[in-house]
C-alpha positions in Angstrom: -3.4 -12.7 -5.0 -2.3 -12.0 -8.6 -0.4 -8.9 -9.7 -3.6 -7.4 -11.2 -5.4 -7.8 -7.9 -2.5 -6.0 -6.1 -2.5 -3.2 -8.6 -6.3 -2.9 -8.4 -6.0 -2.6 -4.6 -3.3 0.0 -4.9 -5.6 2.1 -7.2 -8.5 1.7 -4.8 -6.5 2.9 -1.8 -4.9 5.8 -3.8 -8.4 6.9 -4.9 -9.6 6.8 -1.3 -6.6 8.7 -0.1 -7.1 11.4 -2.7 -10.8 11.7 -1.8 -10.0 12.2 1.8 -7.3 14.8 1.0 -9.6 16.6 -1.4 -12.4 16.8 1.3 -10.1 18.7 3.6 -8.1 20.7 1.1 -7.0 23.9 2.8 -8.8 22.9 6.0 -8.1 20.8 9.1 -8.2 17.0 8.9 -10.2 15.3 11.7 -8.8 12.6 13.9 -10.8 9.9 12.1 -9.6 11.0 8.7 -6.0 11.3 9.9 -6.2 7.8 11.3 -7.7 6.5 8.1 -5.0 8.2 6.0 -2.4 6.5 8.2 -4.0 3.1 7.6 -4.2 3.8 3.8 -0.5 4.8 3.8 0.5 1.6 5.5 -1.7 -0.5 3.2 -0.2 1.2 0.2 3.3 0.5 1.4 2.5 -3.2 2.0 0.8 -3.5 -1.4 3.8 -1.9 -3.2 6.2 -4.2 -1.3 4.1 -7.2 -2.2 4.1 -6.3 -5.9 7.8 -5.7 -5.9 8.4 -9.1 -4.2 6.2 -10.9 -6.7 8.0 -9.2 -9.7 11.4 -10.0 -8.2 10.5 -13.7 -7.6 9.2 -14.0 -11.1 12.4 -12.4 -12.6 14.4 -14.8 -10.5 12.5 -17.8 -11.9 10.7 -18.4 -8.6 6.9 -18.7 -8.0 5.5 -15.2 -7.3 2.8 -16.8 -5.1 5.6 -17.2 -2.5 5.6 -13.5 -1.8 3.9 -12.5 1.4 2.5 -9.3 2.9 5.1 -8.0 5.3 4.3 -6.4 8.6 4.1 -2.7 9.4 7.4 -2.8 11.2 9.2 -4.2 8.2 7.7 -1.9 5.5 7.8 1.2 7.6 11.5 0.8 8.5 13.2 0.1 5.1 15.0 3.4 5.1 16.2 3.4 8.7 
């Protein structure tokens, strides 16, 4: 996946996230929407991580194609 593809996916996910949030602005969010928002959040974290990996590999003179999508347990625990 090329950087442009990752950025495109980030934009698609962010747009979906905003649509879901706008639908429930000021009101309760249902269980399905809450679960989908959680999925989107994870996918966004993974996409951003992948993009950072690709850019870091390129800057280090390595092949950016060697970057891999990391698991939820990795991307969700960076700050812990």
